[in-house]
C-alpha positions in Angstrom: 19.1 -56.7 117.9 18.6 -52.9 118.1 20.8 -50.3 116.6 21.8 -49.4 120.2 22.8 -53.0 120.9 24.9 -53.0 117.7 26.6 -49.7 118.7 27.3 -51.0 122.2 28.8 -54.2 120.7 31.0 -52.1 118.3 32.1 -49.9 121.2 32.9 -52.8 123.5 34.9 -54.5 120.9 36.8 -51.3 120.0 35.8 -51.3 116.4 37.2 -48.1 114.9 34.5 -45.5 114.2 34.3 -44.1 110.6 36.8 -41.4 109.7 35.7 -37.9 110.4 33.3 -39.0 113.2 35.9 -38.7 116.0 35.4 -35.0 116.8 31.7 -34.5 115.8 30.4 -37.5 117.6 32.7 -37.7 120.6 34.5 -40.8 119.4 31.7 -43.3 120.2 29.5 -45.6 118.1 25.9 -44.2 118.2 22.7 -46.0 117.3 21.9 -43.3 114.7 25.2 -44.0 112.9 24.5 -47.7 112.8 21.1 -47.0 111.3 22.6 -44.7 108.8 25.2 -47.3 107.7 22.7 -50.1 107.5 20.3 -48.1 105.4 22.8 -46.7 103.0 22.2 -48.3 99.6 25.8 -47.7 98.5 26.8 -50.9 100.4 24.7 -52.9 98.0 26.3 -51.2 95.1 23.7 -48.5 94.4 24.2 -44.8 94.6 20.9 -43.1 95.3 20.5 -39.4 94.6 17.6 -37.4 95.9 17.2 -34.1 94.1 14.6 -31.4 93.9 14.4 -29.4 90.7 14.1 -25.8 91.8 12.6 -24.4 88.6 9.9 -27.1 88.3 9.2 -26.8 92.0 8.8 -23.0 91.7 6.3 -23.5 89.0 4.4 -26.1 90.9 4.7 -24.2 94.2 5.9 -27.3 95.8 9.1 -29.3 96.0 8.8 -32.7 94.4 11.9 -34.8 95.1 13.2 -36.9 92.3 15.1 -40.1 93.2 17.6 -41.6 90.8 19.7 -44.7 91.3 23.0 -45.3 89.7 24.7 -48.7 89.7 28.1 -48.9 91.5 28.8 -52.6 91.6 32.5 -52.1 92.7 31.2 -50.6 96.0 29.0 -53.6 96.9 29.9 -55.2 100.2 26.5 -57.0 100.9 24.0 -58.9 98.9 20.6 -57.5 98.1 19.0 -60.1 100.4 21.1 -59.1 103.4 20.7 -55.4 102.7 16.9 -55.7 102.4 16.8 -57.9 105.5 18.0 -55.0 107.7 15.7 -52.4 106.3 12.7 -51.1 108.2 9.6 -53.1 107.5 7.8 -51.9 104.4 11.0 -50.7 102.6 11.8 -54.0 101.1 10.3 -55.5 98.0 10.4 -58.9 99.9 8.6 -57.5 102.9 11.7 -56.7 104.9 12.4 -56.7 108.5 14.3 -54.7 111.0 17.2 -55.5 113.3 15.1 -54.1 116.1 12.7 -57.0 115.8 15.3 -59.7 116.5 
């Protein structure tokens, strides 16, 4: 299924949209929101922080992002296998897959 198909299903079944999205997104499920939710590592219990260190970047004349992961097991709602199964191909250590292919 595609992100669009999932959004259409959510809308048709009147699944409430996330808080704070009512005004900014017109109150509808959007494919981009589905993608954002499915690719958010917090749902597998991992907080991912992407940070650019300004001082080091200034010296190097480029911004090199640093990614750090922090375990948050109390926030896990899906298994690693399920989370990786919906990631775009190439993002998974197991080879992955994407809902768009199904």
